C-alpha atoms as one frame of an Amber mdcrd trajectory, in Angstrom:
protein
 114.288 137.919 113.051 117.342 137.362 111.018 117.687 138.133 107.311 116.980
 134.487 106.236 113.772 134.405 108.220 112.521 137.412 106.750 112.972 136.851
 103.204 111.140 132.833 103.770 108.587 134.044 105.910 107.640 136.628 102.658
 106.862 133.570 100.428 104.105 132.910 103.232 100.344 133.327 101.416 101.925
 133.054  97.791 100.742 130.374  95.462 102.814 127.448  95.237 101.402 125.109
  92.436  98.910 126.942  90.613  95.618 125.242  90.013  97.003 122.283  87.568
  94.986 119.335  86.779  95.511 116.194  87.180  96.619 114.125  84.232  94.054
 111.334  83.870  90.751 111.258  84.928  89.728 109.009  88.234  89.657 105.613
  86.734  88.736 102.166  87.670  91.805 100.472  86.752  93.796 102.938  89.162
  91.863 102.081  92.273  92.003  97.887  91.552  95.341  98.660  91.600  95.160
 101.116  94.983  92.513  98.414  96.924  94.534  95.516  96.173  97.457  97.019
  96.953  96.263  98.555 100.660  94.095  95.432 101.120  90.835  97.614 101.195
  88.325  95.029 100.761  85.316  97.571 101.035  83.358  96.865  97.930  82.306
 100.413  97.100  85.401 101.185  95.315  84.501  98.618  92.877  80.810  97.467
  92.795  78.270  99.523  91.263  75.555  97.727  92.728  77.297  97.359  96.012
  77.540 101.259  96.172  74.533 102.097  95.193  73.668 100.048  98.437  74.736
 102.631 100.501  72.938 105.763  98.923  75.699 106.430  96.186  75.205 106.592
  92.676  78.042 104.033  92.166  81.183 103.332  92.983  83.462 105.980  94.246
  87.193 105.990  94.711  88.774 106.014  98.294  88.779 109.229  99.856  92.761
 108.439 100.649  93.499 108.304  96.592  92.267 112.201  96.359  96.464 113.299
  95.801  97.151 110.395  93.953  94.628 111.733  91.125  96.894 115.156  90.672
 100.330 113.377  91.404 103.131 114.915  88.598 104.210 112.471  85.666 107.388
 110.813  85.892 108.634 112.635  82.571 107.252 115.832  83.782 109.673 115.069
  87.330 112.662 113.983  84.924 112.050 117.470  83.107 113.064 118.586  86.288
 110.185 121.628  85.736 109.100 123.299  88.709 105.505 124.164  89.269 105.935
 127.857  89.692 108.638 130.244  89.738 107.553 130.749  93.682 108.825 127.518
  94.143 111.839 127.866  92.172 112.716 131.042  93.977 112.134 129.343  97.831
 113.885 126.373  96.866 116.635 128.378  95.755 116.729 130.380  99.211 116.576
 127.409 101.432 119.325 125.983  99.332 122.126 128.852  99.326 121.256 129.020
 102.846 122.355 125.080 103.320 118.653 123.698 103.200 119.600 121.032 100.972
 118.023 117.694 102.247 113.971 117.563 102.313 111.492 114.783 104.400 108.360
 114.345 105.229 107.103 115.584 108.281 102.795 115.371 108.378 100.115 115.283
 105.944  96.666 116.482 107.525  93.167 115.537 105.336  90.332 116.527 105.506
  87.376 115.404 103.194  84.340 117.098 101.939  82.782 115.082  98.498  83.688
 111.265  96.830  84.813 111.345  93.753  83.793 108.892  90.807  85.084 107.806
  88.008  85.312 110.069  85.099  85.724 113.131  87.610  89.188 115.256  86.905
  90.567 116.896  90.099  92.474 119.983  90.045  95.022 121.136  92.655  96.337
 124.259  94.306  98.936 124.599  96.788  99.280 127.677  99.172 102.772 128.320
 101.311 100.988 128.590 104.641 103.749 129.054 107.371 107.627 128.664 107.362
 109.170 128.162 110.667 111.613 129.658 112.375 115.346 127.262 112.428 114.311
 124.252 114.652 117.045 121.639 115.679 116.110 118.316 114.993 118.163 115.079
 115.171 118.375 115.099 110.871 119.835 118.408 111.342 118.936 122.324 111.222
 116.357 123.299 109.200 112.892 125.069 108.568 109.222 124.109 108.543 107.295
 124.805 105.848 103.790 124.059 105.464 101.413 123.864 102.433  98.038 123.790
 102.089  96.987 122.062  99.501  92.962 122.393  98.208  91.759 119.766  95.905
  88.266 120.582  93.474  86.260 118.676  90.942  85.489 119.661  87.260  82.714
 121.453  88.956  84.709 123.418  91.165  83.674 122.270  93.989  86.653 121.721
  97.034  86.470 117.458  97.743  89.576 118.135  99.995  91.899 119.707 101.515
  95.595 119.061 102.741  97.449 120.587 105.396 101.236 119.169 104.112 104.030
 120.066 106.167 108.153 118.976 105.121 111.314 119.840 107.229 114.218 121.814
 104.735 117.133 120.524 106.594 120.748 121.191 106.824 122.293 117.815 107.053
 124.946 117.408 110.212 127.843 116.296 107.752 127.231 118.985 105.486 130.150
 120.587 106.086 132.431 117.480 105.756 134.038 116.183 102.692 132.273 113.208
 100.583 134.077 111.083  98.670 132.550 110.951  95.086 131.076 107.814  93.646
 130.142 105.809  96.545 126.768 104.235  97.284 124.518 105.802  99.287 124.405
 104.610 103.038 121.775 102.395 104.321 119.865 104.278 107.507 121.114 102.049
 110.186 118.875 101.862 113.328 118.992  99.668 116.408 116.630  97.166 114.155
 119.256  96.707 110.975 122.514  97.474 111.954 123.321  94.146 113.094 122.281
  92.641 109.582 124.579  94.819 108.140 127.662  94.407 110.242 127.120  90.339
 109.441 127.309  91.246 105.644 130.936  92.913 106.033 132.110  89.327 107.615
 130.215  88.108 104.333 127.758  86.219 106.185 124.028  86.454 104.729 121.793
  86.342 108.059 118.413  85.955 108.376 116.073  87.311 111.790 114.401  84.646
 113.472 111.871  84.883 116.140 113.132  82.590 119.320 109.437  82.360 120.653
 107.888  80.974 117.382 110.976  79.801 115.069 109.110  82.456 112.334 112.294
  83.795 110.284 111.538  87.658 109.019 113.166  89.881 106.608 113.212  93.138
 106.451 114.352  93.027 109.898 112.462  94.744 112.966 111.897  94.845 116.157
 108.410  92.094 116.934 107.707  89.157 115.357 105.152  89.330 112.262 103.304
  86.115 113.855 103.547  86.103 117.752 104.328  89.726 118.335 106.917  88.861
 120.470 110.257  90.879 120.782 113.078  88.223 121.201 114.737  87.146 118.441
 118.430  86.002 116.894 119.394  84.956 113.687 120.516  82.516 111.491 122.801
  82.028 108.626 121.316  81.947 105.514 122.598  79.069 102.647 122.850  81.205
 100.237 120.474  79.829  97.772 117.472  81.111  95.834 115.781  81.822  92.714
 114.557  85.078  91.536 111.318  85.860  92.277 110.812  89.322  90.221 113.464
  91.730  88.935 113.530  95.047  87.481 116.755  96.434  85.052 117.341 100.168
  85.702 118.916 102.257  83.570 117.794 106.015  84.832 117.867 107.787  86.747
 122.212 106.951  86.646 123.196 107.505  90.455 127.440 107.434  91.363 128.349
 104.314  92.676 126.407 101.896  90.552 126.956 100.578  87.021 124.009 100.805
  84.777 122.200  98.711  83.236 121.316  97.661  86.741 119.731  94.333  87.324
 117.833  94.422  90.961 116.172  91.437  91.868 114.154  90.098  94.442 115.551
  86.936  95.630 113.424  84.045  97.543 115.988  82.314  99.257 115.799  78.864
 100.172 114.431  79.263 103.411 111.278  81.329 102.615 112.129  84.515 102.919
 112.781  87.048 100.299 115.176  90.249 100.014 115.815  92.953  97.767 119.536
  92.611  96.116 121.556  93.393  92.833 122.393  90.449  89.838 126.195  90.261
  89.124 127.654  87.625  86.508 124.654  87.961  84.506 123.834  90.266  81.200
 120.426  91.781  82.016 118.611  90.371  79.360 119.697  86.771  80.644 117.631
  86.890  83.653 114.290  84.953  83.991 111.671  84.501  86.791 112.550  81.429
  88.962 115.849  81.374  87.577 118.526  79.482  90.478 121.046  81.931  91.934
 123.969  81.715  94.784 124.904  84.007  96.798 128.079  86.813  95.828 129.057
  89.432  97.340 129.562  93.375  96.979 132.375  95.023  98.886 131.416  98.522
  97.524 133.896 100.651  99.974 135.416  99.915 103.141 132.423 100.912 104.771
 129.511  99.243 102.920 129.275  95.431 101.927 125.801  94.103 100.083 124.680
  90.525  99.221 124.225  89.553  95.717 123.483  86.826  93.900 124.830  85.382
  90.303 123.218  82.662  88.434 123.787  79.549  90.308 126.805  76.969  88.747
 124.842  73.884  87.247 125.441  70.825  88.598 126.883  69.289  85.132 129.285
  71.719  84.655
């Protein structure tokens, strides 16, 4: 066993996250947001009478929301407050060995009791195992498996979650990278054509050749008729602002802030996320007519953007 693996295995059995109470009680507004987003129409989550008809004492929270009630707040995360010294030491050990990237791979939940509005939930997380180095498509790394235990205010276990992440060394970690470049898109067989067209200053929309449905984001199958056959059409480049946000933080190299990120509804009916150009953040409005612009970020990356449409009388 290597010296590094010995050091990593010494973390097994240690508490990664000491018992920590969620910042808020289980509450109906958050449940409402969840079920509407997930499309879960079961009445037992919002209707006390419907829940009592099933033998419950009242409305309950969806089981899969258990983790939500213990998530750290944005302020806490931005303050870089590690949950424990064990956490700090483990990440430092992996980082020092070059395993600087992370991706979640597994989440295995087991539920024992339901939560109701007003309940408080705590989380305790213990490191269960750390694998020897594994070769993966992302790069070589170690799988870290932890066991999260969720309890209610009475100390009863309401759920456990076996959580596995891969801490890996990126394949190109040894290559020098230019500073200040925008993040690279995750290219695959389903989206590479779209980015290649963008390099030519062409905004294309994927079209099902069986039923004619246009779709974006790109994908291998039509959501309407399930056909795998498709081609593309060139977008007109005209559209309107469907929604937008103005990003101030965190500030990432390669972008200029404040950064307007908008959902653009194209004239053809599909929507895409893009930056706004040529307009001050406080001048952007929902429904604003826009036209296509291009951001040639660097020789390898061109992205569509949108600017306010020129007025016909100008």
